[in-house]
C-alpha positions as CSV (number, residue, x, y, z in Angstrom):
1,M,81.1,120.4,69.8
2,Y,84.8,119.4,69.8
3,A,85.5,122.3,67.3
4,A,84.6,124.7,70.1
5,V,87.5,123.3,72.1
6,L,90.0,123.8,69.3
7,R,88.6,127.3,68.6
8,T,89.8,128.4,72.0
9,P,92.7,130.8,71.5
10,Y,96.0,129.0,71.1
11,A,94.4,125.6,71.7
12,L,95.1,124.0,68.3
13,R,98.7,125.2,68.3
14,T,99.4,124.1,71.8
15,F,97.6,120.7,71.5
16,G,99.3,120.0,68.1
17,A,102.7,120.6,69.6
18,A,102.0,118.5,72.6
19,L,100.8,115.6,70.4
20,L,104.0,115.8,68.3
21,G,106.0,115.4,71.4
22,R,103.8,112.7,72.8
23,L,104.1,110.7,69.5
24,S,107.5,109.8,70.9
25,Y,105.9,107.7,73.6
26,G,104.1,105.7,70.9
27,T,107.3,105.0,69.0
28,V,110.1,104.7,71.6
29,A,109.2,101.5,73.4
30,L,109.1,99.3,70.3
31,S,112.1,101.1,68.8
32,L,114.2,100.5,71.9
33,M,113.3,96.8,72.1
34,L,114.0,96.2,68.4
35,A,117.2,98.3,68.5
36,V,118.6,96.5,71.5
37,T,117.7,93.0,70.2
38,A,119.3,93.8,66.8
39,A,122.4,95.3,68.4
40,T,123.1,92.7,71.0
41,G,121.2,89.6,69.8
42,S,120.0,89.1,73.3
43,Y,116.4,89.1,74.5
44,A,117.6,89.2,78.1
45,V,119.5,92.5,77.5
46,A,116.4,93.9,75.7
47,G,114.2,92.8,78.7
48,A,116.6,94.5,81.2
49,V,116.7,97.7,79.2
50,M,112.9,97.9,78.9
51,A,112.4,97.0,82.6
52,L,114.8,99.7,83.8
53,Y,113.5,102.3,81.3
54,G,109.9,101.5,82.2
55,A,110.4,101.5,85.9
56,A,112.2,104.8,86.0
57,S,109.7,106.4,83.7
58,V,106.7,105.3,85.7
59,L,107.9,105.5,89.3
60,L,109.5,108.9,88.9
61,S,106.6,110.5,87.0
62,P,105.2,112.3,90.1
63,L,108.6,113.7,90.9
64,R,109.0,115.1,87.4
65,A,105.5,116.6,87.6
66,L,106.5,118.3,90.9
67,F,109.2,120.2,89.0
68,I,106.6,121.3,86.4
69,D,104.3,122.6,89.2
70,R,107.1,124.2,91.2
71,Y,109.0,126.0,88.4
72,G,106.4,126.2,85.6
73,P,106.4,124.3,82.3
74,R,108.5,126.9,80.5
75,R,111.4,126.6,82.9
76,A,111.2,122.9,83.8
77,L,110.1,121.1,80.5
78,P,112.9,122.2,78.0
79,P,115.9,121.0,80.0
80,M,114.1,117.8,80.9
81,A,113.0,117.1,77.4
82,L,116.3,118.0,75.7
83,A,118.3,115.9,78.1
84,Y,115.9,113.0,77.5
85,A,116.2,113.5,73.7
86,A,120.0,113.6,74.0
87,L,120.1,110.3,75.9
88,L,117.8,108.7,73.3
89,A,120.1,110.0,70.5
90,L,123.1,108.6,72.3
91,F,121.3,105.3,72.8
92,A,120.5,105.2,69.0
93,A,124.2,105.9,68.2
94,V,125.4,103.1,70.4
95,A,122.8,100.6,69.1
96,W,123.1,101.6,65.4
97,R,125.3,98.6,64.5
98,P,125.4,95.0,65.7
99,G,127.9,94.2,68.4
100,A,126.9,97.1,70.7
101,S,127.8,96.8,74.4
102,G,124.9,95.3,76.3
103,P,126.0,96.7,79.7
104,L,126.3,100.2,78.2
105,L,122.8,100.0,76.8
106,V,121.4,98.8,80.1
107,A,123.3,101.6,81.9
108,L,121.7,104.2,79.6
109,A,118.2,102.9,80.1
110,L,117.8,104.1,83.7
111,P,118.6,107.8,83.3
112,T,116.7,107.9,80.0
113,G,113.5,106.7,81.6
114,A,114.1,109.0,84.6
115,L,114.0,112.1,82.4
116,T,110.9,111.2,80.4
117,P,109.1,114.6,80.2
118,P,105.4,114.6,81.5
119,L,103.9,116.2,78.4
120,G,100.5,114.5,78.9
121,P,99.9,115.8,82.5
122,T,101.3,119.2,81.5
123,M,98.9,119.5,78.6
124,R,96.0,118.6,80.8
125,T,97.1,121.3,83.2
126,V,97.1,123.8,80.3
127,W,93.6,122.6,79.3
128,G,92.5,123.4,82.8
129,R,94.0,126.8,82.6
130,M,92.6,127.6,79.2
131,L,89.1,126.3,79.9
132,A,88.8,127.2,83.6
133,A,85.5,129.0,83.0
134,D,83.6,126.2,81.3
135,R,83.7,122.7,82.9
136,R,81.6,121.1,80.1
137,L,84.1,122.3,77.5
138,L,86.9,121.1,79.7
139,Q,85.4,117.7,79.8
140,R,85.3,117.6,76.1
141,A,88.9,118.8,75.9
142,Y,90.0,115.9,78.2
143,S,88.0,113.5,76.1
144,L,89.6,114.7,72.9
145,D,93.0,114.5,74.6
146,G,92.5,111.0,75.7
147,V,91.3,109.8,72.3
148,A,94.2,111.5,70.6
149,E,96.6,109.8,73.1
150,E,95.0,106.4,72.4
151,L,95.5,106.9,68.6
152,L,99.2,107.9,69.1
153,L,99.8,104.7,71.1
154,V,98.3,102.7,68.2
155,C,99.9,104.6,65.3
156,G,103.4,104.9,66.9
157,P,104.2,101.1,66.7
158,L,102.7,101.0,63.2
159,L,105.1,103.9,62.2
160,V,108.1,102.0,63.6
161,G,107.0,98.8,61.8
162,V,107.2,100.8,58.5
163,L,110.5,102.4,59.3
164,V,112.3,99.1,60.1
165,L,111.5,97.9,56.6
166,W,114.2,100.3,55.2
167,A,116.2,101.6,58.2
168,P,118.0,100.2,61.3
169,A,115.7,99.9,64.3
170,A,117.9,102.5,66.1
171,F,116.6,105.0,63.6
172,G,113.2,104.8,65.4
173,V,114.9,105.7,68.7
174,A,116.5,108.7,67.0
175,L,113.2,109.7,65.5
176,S,111.6,109.5,68.9
177,A,114.2,111.9,70.2
178,G,113.4,114.3,67.4
179,F,109.7,114.1,68.1
180,V,110.0,114.9,71.8
181,A,112.6,117.7,71.4
182,V,110.7,119.6,68.6
183,G,107.3,119.0,70.1
184,T,108.3,120.2,73.6
185,L,110.0,123.3,72.3
186,L,107.0,124.2,70.2
187,F,104.7,123.4,73.1
188,V,106.5,125.7,75.6
189,A,106.6,128.5,73.0
190,S,102.8,128.7,73.0
191,P,101.3,131.7,74.9
192,A,98.9,129.3,76.6
193,V,101.7,127.5,78.2
194,G,103.3,130.7,79.3
195,R,100.1,131.5,81.3
196,V,100.7,128.5,83.5
197,A,102.8,130.1,86.2
198,A,104.9,128.4,88.8
199,V,103.3,128.0,92.1
200,P,106.1,127.5,94.7
201,R,105.2,126.1,98.0
202,T,106.0,128.9,100.4
203,A,104.4,127.1,103.3
204,G,103.2,123.5,103.7
205,P,99.4,123.0,103.8
206,R,97.7,122.1,107.1
207,R,97.6,118.4,107.9
208,S,93.8,118.4,107.7
209,V,93.9,119.8,104.2
210,R,96.5,117.3,103.1
211,G,94.5,114.5,104.5
212,R,91.3,115.6,102.8
213,T,93.2,116.0,99.5
214,A,94.6,112.5,99.9
215,R,91.2,111.0,100.5
216,R,89.8,112.7,97.4
217,M,92.7,111.6,95.3
218,R,92.4,108.0,96.5
219,Q,89.3,107.4,94.3
220,P,90.7,108.3,90.9
221,V,94.1,106.6,91.7
222,V,92.4,103.4,92.9
223,V,90.1,103.2,89.8
224,T,92.9,103.9,87.3
225,L,94.9,101.2,89.1
226,G,92.0,98.8,88.6
227,V,91.6,99.8,84.9
228,G,95.4,99.4,84.4
229,V,95.3,95.9,85.9
230,A,92.4,95.0,83.5
231,L,94.2,96.4,80.5
232,G,97.5,94.8,81.2
233,A,95.8,91.5,81.8
234,A,93.7,91.8,78.6
235,D,96.8,92.3,76.4
236,L,98.3,89.0,77.5
237,L,94.9,87.1,77.6
238,V,94.0,88.2,74.1
239,L,97.3,86.9,72.8
240,A,96.9,83.6,74.7
241,F,93.3,83.3,73.3
242,A,94.4,83.8,69.8
243,E,97.4,81.4,70.0
244,E,95.2,78.8,71.6
245,R,93.2,78.8,68.3
246,G,96.3,78.9,66.1
247,R,95.8,82.5,65.0
248,G,98.3,84.5,67.1
249,G,98.4,87.3,64.6
250,A,94.8,88.0,65.2
251,A,95.7,89.4,68.6
252,A,96.7,92.7,67.0
253,W,93.3,93.1,65.4
254,I,91.5,92.3,68.6
255,L,93.5,94.8,70.6
256,A,92.9,97.3,67.8
257,A,89.2,96.7,68.4
258,L,89.7,97.6,72.1
259,S,91.4,100.8,71.1
260,A,88.7,101.7,68.6
261,G,86.1,101.1,71.3
262,S,88.0,103.3,73.7
263,A,88.1,106.1,71.1
264,V,84.4,105.9,70.5
265,G,83.7,105.8,74.2
266,G,85.9,108.8,74.8
267,L,84.2,110.9,72.1
268,V,80.7,110.0,73.3
269,N,81.7,110.7,76.9
270,G,82.9,114.2,75.9
271,A,79.8,114.9,73.9
272,V,77.3,114.2,76.7
273,D,76.4,116.9,79.3
274,W,76.4,114.6,82.3
275,R,74.1,115.3,85.2
276,A,75.5,112.7,87.6
277,P,78.5,113.7,89.7
278,A,81.9,112.7,88.3
279,R,82.6,110.4,91.2
280,S,79.3,108.5,90.6
281,R,80.1,108.1,86.9
282,L,83.6,106.9,87.8
283,A,82.1,104.0,89.8
284,F,79.7,103.1,87.1
285,L,82.5,103.1,84.4
286,A,84.7,100.9,86.6
287,V,81.9,98.4,87.1
288,G,80.9,98.5,83.4
289,L,84.5,97.8,82.4
290,A,84.6,94.8,84.8
291,A,81.3,93.5,83.4
292,A,82.5,93.8,79.8
293,L,85.8,92.1,80.6
294,G,84.0,89.3,82.4
295,G,81.7,88.9,79.4
296,A,84.8,88.3,77.3
297,A,85.3,85.1,79.2
298,L,82.2,83.7,77.4
299,A,83.5,84.5,73.9
300,P,83.4,81.3,71.7
301,G,85.8,82.6,69.1
302,L,88.0,85.4,67.8
303,V,85.2,87.5,66.3
304,A,83.2,87.3,69.4
305,L,86.3,88.2,71.5
306,A,86.9,91.3,69.2
307,V,83.4,92.4,69.8
308,A,83.8,91.9,73.6
309,A,87.2,93.8,73.4
310,A,85.5,96.8,71.8
311,G,82.9,96.7,74.6
312,V,85.7,96.8,77.1
313,G,87.2,99.8,75.3
314,L,84.0,101.7,75.5
315,F,84.6,102.2,79.2
316,V,88.4,102.8,79.1
317,A,88.7,106.4,77.8
318,P,85.7,107.7,79.7
319,A,87.0,106.2,83.0
320,L,90.4,107.7,82.5
321,T,89.0,111.1,81.5
322,T,86.7,111.2,84.5
323,A,89.6,110.2,86.8
324,Y,91.7,113.0,85.5
325,L,88.8,115.5,86.0
326,I,88.4,114.3,89.6
327,A,92.1,114.4,90.3
328,D,92.4,118.0,89.0
329,E,89.5,119.3,91.2
330,S,90.9,117.5,94.2
331,V,94.0,119.6,94.5
332,D,95.0,123.3,94.5
333,A,96.6,125.1,91.6
334,G,100.2,124.2,92.7
335,F,99.6,120.5,92.4
336,R,97.6,120.0,89.2
337,T,100.4,118.4,87.1
338,Q,101.3,116.1,90.0
339,A,97.7,115.0,90.4
340,G,97.6,114.0,86.8
341,A,101.0,112.3,87.1
342,W,99.7,110.2,90.0
343,V,96.8,109.0,87.9
344,N,99.2,108.1,85.1
345,T,101.5,106.3,87.5
346,S,98.6,104.3,88.9
347,L,97.5,103.3,85.4
348,N,100.9,102.2,84.3
349,A,101.7,100.4,87.5
350,G,98.3,98.6,87.1
351,C,99.2,97.6,83.6
352,S,102.4,96.0,84.7
353,A,100.8,94.3,87.6
354,G,98.0,93.0,85.5
355,T,100.4,91.5,82.9
356,A,102.6,89.9,85.5
357,G,99.6,88.6,87.5
358,V,97.7,87.0,84.7
359,G,101.0,85.6,83.4
360,L,101.1,83.4,86.5
361,L,97.6,82.1,85.7
362,V,97.8,81.5,82.0
363,G,98.6,77.9,81.4
364,H,97.5,76.8,84.8
365,V,93.8,77.7,84.8
366,P,91.3,78.0,81.9
367,L,91.3,81.3,80.0
368,P,87.7,82.1,80.9
369,V,88.7,82.0,84.6
370,C,91.7,84.3,83.8
371,F,89.3,86.8,82.1
372,A,87.0,86.7,85.2
373,A,90.0,87.1,87.5
374,A,91.2,90.2,85.6
375,A,87.7,91.7,85.8
376,L,87.9,91.6,89.6
377,A,90.3,94.6,89.8
378,P,88.0,97.2,88.2
379,L,85.1,95.7,90.0
380,L,86.7,96.1,93.4
381,A,87.9,99.6,92.4
382,G,84.3,100.6,91.6
383,A,83.2,99.2,95.0
384,V,85.8,101.5,96.7
385,V,84.4,104.5,94.9
386,F,80.8,103.5,95.9
387,R,81.9,103.4,99.5
388,A,83.5,106.9,99.4
389,P,82.5,109.3,102.2
390,A,79.2,111.0,101.5
391,A,80.8,114.4,102.3
392,I,82.8,114.2,99.1
393,E,79.8,113.8,96.9
394,Q,77.9,116.5,98.7
395,R,80.3,119.1,97.4
396,G,78.9,118.6,94.0
397,P,80.6,118.2,90.6
398,G,81.7,121.8,90.4
399,R,83.2,122.4,93.8
400,S,86.8,122.2,94.8
401,P,87.7,120.6,98.1
402,V,90.5,123.1,98.9
403,A,91.0,126.7,98.1
404,R,93.1,127.1,95.0
405,A,96.2,129.3,95.3
406,P,95.6,132.0,92.7
407,V,97.9,132.0,89.7
408,P,98.9,135.5,88.6
409,G,96.5,136.7,85.9
410,D,94.1,133.8,86.5
411,R,90.6,133.8,87.9
412,Q,90.1,131.6,90.8
413,S,87.8,128.8,89.8
414,S,87.0,125.2,90.6
415,S,87.6,123.7,87.2
416,P,88.7,120.0,86.9
417,S,91.5,118.4,84.9
418,S,94.1,110.5,80.4
419,S,99.1,107.3,78.7
420,D,101.1,109.7,80.0
421,V,101.6,109.5,78.3
């Protein structure tokens, strides 16, 4: 069933190139942190670098996506990606040896994060263009994309862990620059990407249309925010749970179980021909994730927590895939990449908020209470989706709320569209 997705003309070539570029997102964060720590000997400087890099990358994601929609990926992505790669290479050169300037590294962090190319949202836009005629196949494509992204985020740090055994940590930063530069250039060279034309805004949409689009986008954005809060909290809670039992190293295996559960859930979600509307499924998935995370509060030991984490993961990739599908069908052709970027931004912001929020609780209240508190975010998000206006559901799973601006050479259709990544 997934083979049919990859048999689509140019799909394997395009997807492979995008994954090569997106591997950079799996390697760069740990590489930056290790390189700064080794070069300056200061965890404070490393924290400042990661905070500025992360904030610029997350908060400016919709703006970068706007450039992709406005000018097309072939015009907008290469300069963005090459500038980003050049800054990473400069960062690696500065941090290559101990004694590097901390203020210089901090100064480089902000522009580097600001130029992070939105390869994930752009790839999903390309999927939507390639598979516009078959929504079931498109759902499978997004599920495959989400699972692959999950694996990249797991394998990236493992690759960095191997590299630092024989090379300076800054080499990982340089390698990340190479991944994103080569991957992006191969990606934009694909004929499938060339078919995604720019859709400039010649006239602003009517206020009523903007309001309707905002209402429809509110649901996937709110749910991914709740999912992000849950995931960010889970990372810290798993570590605290493991350390409380004197097995801090076991946290990595428990989080790997969560990722494995997410991959399985994503593959199953893409294989099923769902009859229920996507918005109803999104509510179910959010509530299911909350229930699974709340169940983790009852885990008596590490093995039980790993099983509970896998259960949480079963809902993660399906929830994100469904949110991307809804976001894509909620906007016209000139805003698809931006819609995906808003979902990404919501997820990443939720992760940061979840980690920060639960960090204030750990040590002051019992861990089971912390797990239950973290489960409230996706539960409330699911409730918001349940309370969505009936008119939205009445349009059905295959209807678009606004007329799509036709892309040259494209059939007008109402096709829908997961870290970035």
